[in-house]
N, C-alpha and C positions, 0 to 999 in steps of 0.2 A: 508551455508547457512543450516538450518532446513529441514531434510529431509520431513516433509510434506510438508512446503513450495514448495519445487519442484515439489511433486509429485500434488500440487494441480493447479502446474503451465503445469505440463505438460498435465494431463485432461483438462484442460482447452485450450490446445494449440491442443490438435487432438478432441476436441469437436468442437470448433470453423472452424477449418478447413472443416470438413465432413459435417457441418452446410453452409459455405462459399457455396461449389459445390453444394449442394443442394439449395441451393436459389437462386445461381446463374441460374441452369437450370429451376427451378420455375419464372423467371421471363422472361428467353425467352420464356415460353410456355403461359406465362399470362398477361404479359406485366403492371405486376403489381407495382404501385410507392412504396407501402409499403415494398412489396417483395424486388425491389432494392435497397430498403432505408437496407434493413434487410440484403440483400450480403454484401453491402458495411460496412455495420455494423461490421460484422462477419469477413470480409477480415480485419478488422483494429485491430482488435481482436486476430485474429488468428498472426499479427504482432507483436503485442502486447506484445502475452507471450515469443515468439522469444526475443525480447528485457531484456524480464526479464530476461527471463535466461541467455541471454547474460551477465546481469548485475551481474549477480548470479557467472559466471565463473570470470569474470573479476575483483570484488573485493576481489578475493582469489588468487590474486598477492601478490609477496613479498614486504615489502616494502622496496624503493628503496631511495636514498639521496635527491632525490627531491617529496617524499612524504612517510616522516621516518614512521607516522602513519596507514602507509598502506593504499587501498584503498576502506575500508568500503563503502565509501559513493557512489561507482559505482553504488548500487542498489539503493539508493536513486535518483542519478541522474536520471536514464534509468524509472524510475519507473516516477519520473515529467514529463519524455519526452510521455511516456504513455498516461499520462492524458492528455498533447498537443494532442496527434495526438487522441484521443477518440473525444476530442471536435471539432477540426478542421474537420477530415476526415470524423468522424462520425455524430458528432449533426449538423456539419453546411452543411454540405451534404444532409442531410435530409431532413433539415427545407428548405433548397432552393429547391430541387428537388421537396416536394410538392407544395410549392406555384405554381409551374413551371406546375406541374398537375393539379392541382386543373383549373389553367386557362385554358388549354388547354386538359380538360378530356377527355380521351379514357376508350370506355369499356374492360371487364377483357376479357380476352380468356381464358379458359380450367380455371377458380376459384378452381375448383375439385382438379384439382393438386398442387394448390397453397394451400388447405386448410392442402393436406396430408402433405406436403412438412411443412409448417409450424408447425403444430403435430410431425412430426418429430424432426425438432429444438428443440421444448420443449422438448421431452423425453431426448436428450443428454446434454440441459442445465441443466437439473435438474441432469442428473449425475456428471456434474462439478462443479455445485452449491454443492450439498450434499457432494462432495470431500474436496470442499475449506473449507464448515462448518467444516468438520469433525475435518480436518488440523488446522481449528483455532482454534476450541473450548478450545485445552490442555492450549492454549496460554492467552484466555480470561478469563478463570476463573470464578471468581463471576461477573465479569463486564456484563452489557449489551453491545450488538452487534454497538451499536452507540458512547459509551465508547471504545470499543479495537478500532472502527476505528480510533477515535480521538485520542487516546493516545497510539496504540502499535509503537514500533519502527522497528517491521519489515512492510516492504512497499509492497511487494510481494500480500500476503493476502486481505490487504485492496482492494487491485488491483482486485485482482481475483474476492474476495465478491464480488462487485459491480459492475462488468463488467457482471458476471455471471446473478445478478438479475436485473439489467438492460438489459441484454439481454430476460431472461424470462420475463419481464414485457414487453418489445418491440414487443416479438414474439406472446402475448396477443392482443396486443392494432393492429400488424398488421392482425389478426384470426378476431377482431372485425372489423377492416377495409375492409377487405375482407368481411366478412359475412353481413355488414348495405349494400355492394355495391350490393351484390347478390341478397340480398332479397328488395331493391329499387330500381335494376338498374339504380342508382345513382352512377358514379364511382369516387367520389369528397369526398365520406368518404373514399374510399383508400387513395385517397391524402392527408387528414385530416392528416389520419394514420398517412402518413410519416411525417407530421409535428410537431405530437405530439410524434415518435419515435426520433426526431432529440432534441425537447427540452429535454425529458428526458434523453439522453446524456449530454447535455449540463450541465444540472444538474449535473448530478454524477462526468462529467468532472471537474465542479466548484469545487467540496469536495474534489477530489484525486489532484487537484494543490494546493489548500491551503494546504491539509495536507501534501504531498510530496515538495511543498517549506519550509514548518515550518523544517521537518527533515536535507534537504538541509544544510538550512543554520546554523543547530545545536542547537540539543532540549536537556537539561539536562537529569539528572537517572530520573524514575519515584519517585514520594514521597516514596514507596515504599523503592525503592533500596539508596535512598538517607539515609533514616533512618536507614537500614540496616547498610551502609556505617558509622555515625555519630556513631551507636553501638558498632561497631568493633571498631574505634578509640577508644572509652570513655572506651572502656572494661578494656584497658592497665592498669597496676597499675602503670605505669611510664607517664603518660599522664592526666595533669590536665584539659585541654579543650581544642574543637576547638576554634581557633578567626576566622576563616573563611572558608570555602570551595568552590569552583566551578567544576561541573560536565557538561560534553558533551558527548553524543554518538558518537563516528568516525562511528559507521557501527551499526547494528542490533546488535549485538555482541561484540561489540567493546566499553569500555568507559574508557574517561579521566578523574582522579579524581586525582584536585589540592588544598592543603589547607594547613596552616597556623596552625601549633598545639605548644603550649607550652606543655613544658615536664618540669619533674620536674627537679628543677634547680641544685638535689645536684648530676646529672649524671655525670660521664666522658665525653669527645668524645668519647669515644669505646663503654662506656655504651651507649651514646646518637645513636651510629649509631644501635648498636644491636638493640634497641628499636623502632626505627623507622623500621626496617627489621623485627621486629614482628607487628607491626602493620599495614603494608602492607598485610603480611600474614594472616593478623585477615580478611579484607578488602577481599581477594581474596579467601578465608574460606567460606566467608557470600554468596558471588556471583560466584557460580562454574563457571558456566556457561556463563560468558560473559569473556573475554580476557581485563585485566584491567589494565590500564597504569597510575601509581600513581607519584605524584609528593609532596614528605610531606615538606614544612620547617617549621624547628624549629625557635620560636620566645619568644617574652613574651606577656600576654596580657595585653592592655592597653586601656580601655574602649572607650574611642575618639575614636582610630583607627581601633577600630575592627567596631565600628558604620559606619564607611567609607565606609567598606569592608562588609558590611550586604547583605544578598540574596536579 
C-alpha cells in the first residue's frame, strides 16, 4: 500500500476515535438525537479505518497454491465491507433514531456542550480530510475529484475521502439542528438533523458500494495504462500486431495482462521466446509502479477471429 494511503487511514482512525469519545460524552450531557447519530457515525468510521488497515496488511501475504495471484483483492473486499457498515450501522441507525426522536421529542440539555464538541469535531475531521486530499492529489493528477473516485484502483482513499467529507457535512447538519432547536425551543429540528445525517451516509455508502463492487469483481487497467501496454508491445521490431488483449487489476498495484500477438513469421522458436521476453520487459518498463503478470500467446492474425475477440 502507498505510504500516503496508510497515512490518511491512520489520520482518519485517530480523528474518528477522538471524535467518537467526545460526541459520546456530549450525548450523555445533552440527550441530542443528532449528537447520538454522530457518535454512532464516528464509532462506525473508527471501525472502518481499522478494517481498511487490516485489508492492507492481509493484501501483502505471499501467493499460495489456492491463491496463485496473491491477495491484492483483500483491499477491495474490506473496502466493500466498510461501505456496507457505513450504510447499515451509520445511515440506517441515524434515520431510525431521528424518526423515533421526532415523535417523542425531548428538550436538549446543555446545548452549549453539544456545540463545543461539534466544533471540536469539525477541527479534527478537517485535519483528517486534509490529510486524505493531500495523499490523493498525486494519484488524482488532472482528473476531477469525482473522476478520481469513479476510476481510481485505490480503494482506501475514496473511502476515507467520502467518509471524511460526509463526517464534516454531518457535523454541520448536527450543528444546524442543535442551533435551530436552541433558537426555537423545538427539539424536532435536532431529530430532523439526525434523519438528514442518515440520508447523507446512505448516499455516500451507496456510491462506495457501487465502486467497490466494481473493483472487487475485476476492473481492467485504465485507458492510459492500456495505451501504454499496447505501445510497449507494438514498439518491438518483431511484433506485427496485437490480435486481442485483456487486462484486469488483481489489486491496486497488481495487474494481469493476457494477449494474443502476431510476431514476425521468420522468427525461430528460440528467437520467438526472446521476442516475448523483450515484449514483457517493455511492458513492465512502461508501468514500473505496477506488479504485472503477463501471458503472451503467439498467433496468426485472422480478421474474422480477431473480431470475435474484440474488447
